[in-house]
Each structure stands twice: as C-alpha cells, then as structure tokens.
N, C-alpha and C positions, 0 to 999 in steps of 0.2 A: 504494500500500500504506500503510495507516495502522496504527500500533501500538496495538491496542485494550487489551490487558492489559499493563500496564507491568511486571509481575513477570517477563515472558518476552519473548524476541524473537519477532516474528511471522515465519513462514516461508511461502513459496510453493514448491511442489515441481513439477518437470517430469519426466515420464517418457514414453518413446516406445514404443508397442506395435506391432510389425510386424503385418501382416495375418494372419500364420500363428499369432500368439499370442492368447490371451484376455486380457480385462481382469484376471483373477486373476493372470496371469503378471506384469503390471506391478507387482504388490504382493508379488511373491515375490523370491527371490534370483537370479532369472534375469538374466544379464548379456547385454544385446543392444546396448549402446553399444560402438563401436569403442575400441581402446586409445589411438588418437590422434585428438584433436579440438580444435577451438577454440570457445570460448564467450565471448560478450561481451554487455554490456548497458549502456545509458546510464542513469545514475542522476542524478536531479535532486531535490535536497532542497527540499521545499515548506515544511515547518515542522519545527523541531527544537529540542531542548535542546542545551546545549554539548557533550554527550558522545555524541550520536547517531552511529551507524555503520550502514553498509549492507554486507552480505556477499554474495559470490558463492561458491557451494559446488559442488565437483566431487567425483568418486569417491564419491558418497553411497551408503552401504550401508544399504538398507532403511530410509530416512528417518532414520537416526541417524548412525553414523560417517561422517566426511567430512573434506575438506580445504577450508579457507576462505581467501579473499582479501577482507579487510575494509578499507574506507576510511571515514574519520570526518570530521565537520564541522570538527574542530579541526586538520585537516591531516595527521593521522597515518594510516599504513596498517599492516596486520598480516597475517601469513601464519601459519597453523598447522593442526593437525588435532586431532580428538578420537577417543577410542577408540570401539569399535563401539556402545556404549550412550551415548556422549557424556557420560560421568561425569567423565572426565579430559581437560582441554584442554592441549595443548602448543603454545606459541607458538614458532615456528621462526625468524621474521624480522620486522623492522619497519623503518619509515622515515618520512620526512616527504615529503608531496606537494610537487611543485615550486611550486604555488601553491594557496592556499585559495580555493575557489570552490564554488558550489552544484551544479554539474553536471560529471560526469566520465564518460568511456567507460572501463569497466573490462573487461579481458579476461584469459583464461587459455588458454594453449596447453598442452594436456595430452598427455603420452605416459605410458607405463606408470609411470615413476618420476621423470620430469623435468617440472616445471611452470614455464612462463615467465609471469610476471605483468607486465601492461602497464596503464598509465594514459594515456588520450588518445593511444593508438597509440605510446607510447614505453615500451620495456621498462624496468622498475624492478628486477627481480630474476629469477634463475633458481634454482629450488629443486629439490634432489635429495631426494625424499621417497618412500620405498617403503612407507609405512604402508598405503596402498590402491593397487591397480593395476587395479581393475575399477570400473564405474559402474552402479548401478541407477537413480539419479535425479540431477538437477541441482537446485539450490535457490538462492533469494534470501532474505535476511533483513534485517529492520530492527530494531535494538535500541539500548538506551541505559540510562541510570541508572534504577533501579527507583523512586526517590523523586521523579522529575520530575513537575511539574504540567502541563508543556507536552504537546501532542499532537505526535507524531512522524509525519510523512508524507513518503513519497518517491514520485516518479513513475519507473517503470521503463519504458524505451522502447528501440526499436531492438535488441531481443533477437535474437541470431544464434547459431546452433549449426551448425558445419561439420565433418563428419568429414574427417580428413586421412589421406593414404596412409601 
C-alpha cells in the first residue's frame, strides 16, 4: 500500500459477502460478521516519514465509524474510535512498542465490547469499548504528516481473519 494523496490516509477495506447475499448487501448496513473474531496482519514499512503509522480497523460501520489499533514508525501505538461519520476521533489508549523495528504482526481479538490488542503475539492492552458492537467491514490504513515529501509505503502480508465461538 502506498500513500498517494498525502492530505489523507489511504484505506483498504475488506468485507465478506455470504453466498445468500448480493454485492449490494456488502455496501449496506447488513451485519454478517460474527460478534467474536480475531484479525491480524503483518505490517512491514518499506518507506516512511518519521510520523508514518499503519492502522488496523475493526467494527467498521459502512466504511466510516470504526475502532483502530495504530502502530507508528516512531515506536508508539494508539487505540481509539471515531464517530459514525469519523468527524470526531477519541483516543482511548496509547503506549510504546517494546522495540522499534520495520515489521510487526498486529492483531485484535474482538468481542462485542472487549478488544484485546497484540503486537508480535504479545498482548499490549485490553480495551473495554462499547462504541460499536457490530462489523460491516474491516480496514487497513497508512497515514502520516500531510506536509511530508517522502513516499509512505507498507507491505501488508499474512492477513488472517478467524471467527471465534
């Protein structure tokens, strides 16, 4: 993923449409993700500015409202959510990565209102967040300073989505 327009974060969205639904259902408010699931992706920063971050989003509401777990090249991580139009962002937690490196496996274990955040298979926080309890889509984002001259690129690999009982 390469951030093309530096005024915005670039997003990739994932939605799953069961056989019984149409493609139009994928872009509606129809909730067909289970309430409990685990999602993870390996992020490898290829090129970045000092403030580049990668986000994994869950409980996405019609490509807008969501809960994010962000990790940044400076070694910081953040957790928060935005309202249904993503006009207001609320940061709920943050911390420092155990080590600053270019590649991390980030994961989120999601239930209705508890989300466990992990980096490289080590839990870093457990968040109680009832902002959203259903999922229309999942998302990945690459973002950073709007004034940067550098191209920001991340390789996303080893994506995994697993429903849980």
